[in-house]
C-alpha positions as YAML, in Angstrom:
chain: A
units: angstrom
residues:
- id: 1
  name: MET
  ca: [5.24, 6.70, 5.99]
- id: 2
  name: LYS
  ca: [8.11, 8.58, 4.34]
- id: 3
  name: ARG
  ca: [10.52, 5.74, 5.02]
- id: 4
  name: ILE
  ca: [8.20, 3.15, 3.47]
- id: 5
  name: ALA
  ca: [7.66, 5.35, 0.43]
- id: 6
  name: ARG
  ca: [11.38, 5.96, -0.10]
- id: 7
  name: GLY
  ca: [12.26, 2.30, 0.40]
- id: 8
  name: SER
  ca: [9.65, 1.11, -2.08]
- id: 9
  name: GLY
  ca: [10.28, 3.78, -4.69]
- id: 10
  name: ARG
  ca: [6.74, 5.12, -4.38]
- id: 11
  name: THR
  ca: [5.30, 8.47, -3.35]
- id: 12
  name: GLU
  ca: [3.75, 9.01, 0.06]
- id: 13
  name: LYS
  ca: [0.38, 9.56, -1.61]
- id: 14
  name: GLU
  ca: [0.58, 6.15, -3.31]
- id: 15
  name: ILE
  ca: [1.36, 4.49, 0.03]
- id: 16
  name: LYS
  ca: [-1.52, 6.28, 1.77]
- id: 17
  name: ASP
  ca: [-3.94, 5.30, -1.01]
- id: 18
  name: MET
  ca: [-2.79, 1.68, -0.86]
- id: 19
  name: LEU
  ca: [-3.27, 1.54, 2.92]
- id: 20
  name: GLN
  ca: [-6.73, 3.09, 2.60]
- id: 21
  name: ARG
  ca: [-7.76, 0.47, 0.01]
- id: 22
  name: TYR
  ca: [-6.33, -2.26, 2.25]
- id: 23
  name: LYS
  ca: [-8.39, -1.06, 5.23]
- id: 24
  name: GLN
  ca: [-11.55, -0.90, 3.11]
- id: 25
  name: THR
  ca: [-10.97, -4.40, 1.76]
- id: 26
  name: LYS
  ca: [-10.31, -5.70, 5.26]
- id: 27
  name: ALA
  ca: [-13.58, -4.17, 6.47]
- id: 28
  name: VAL
  ca: [-15.49, -5.73, 3.55]
- id: 29
  name: MET
  ca: [-14.07, -9.17, 4.31]
- id: 30
  name: LYS
  ca: [-14.89, -8.84, 7.98]
- id: 31
  name: ALA
  ca: [-18.43, -7.63, 7.26]
- id: 32
  name: SER
  ca: [-19.07, -10.38, 4.74]
- id: 33
  name: LYS
  ca: [-18.63, -13.01, 7.45]
- id: 34
  name: GLY
  ca: [-21.87, -12.03, 9.15]
- id: 35
  name: ARG
  ca: [-25.11, -10.25, 8.51]
- id: 36
  name: GLY
  ca: [-23.42, -6.87, 8.49]
- id: 37
  name: MET
  ca: [-22.76, -6.99, 4.75]
- id: 38
  name: LYS
  ca: [-25.95, -5.18, 3.76]
- id: 39
  name: GLN
  ca: [-25.33, -2.45, 6.32]
- id: 40
  name: PHE
  ca: [-21.74, -2.08, 5.22]
- id: 41
  name: LEU
  ca: [-22.63, -1.79, 1.54]
- id: 42
  name: ARG
  ca: [-25.05, 1.02, 2.34]
- id: 43
  name: ARG
  ca: [-22.22, 2.99, 3.93]
- id: 44
  name: LEU
  ca: [-19.84, 2.64, 0.97]
- id: 45
  name: PRO
  ca: [-19.53, 5.72, -1.22]
- id: 46
  name: THR
  ca: [-20.76, 5.16, -4.73]
- id: 47
  name: GLN
  ca: [-18.38, 5.89, -7.55]
...
């Protein structure tokens, strides 16, 4: 993680946040393919 952050000129926190958003987006796309979308949306934290 440190190496990626240093190489991209970002902080480790920014890299971790970006990866977390990527994983959430990936899960949404996967869930939207089937009937699991409603169940997935219920599990998402509201902001």
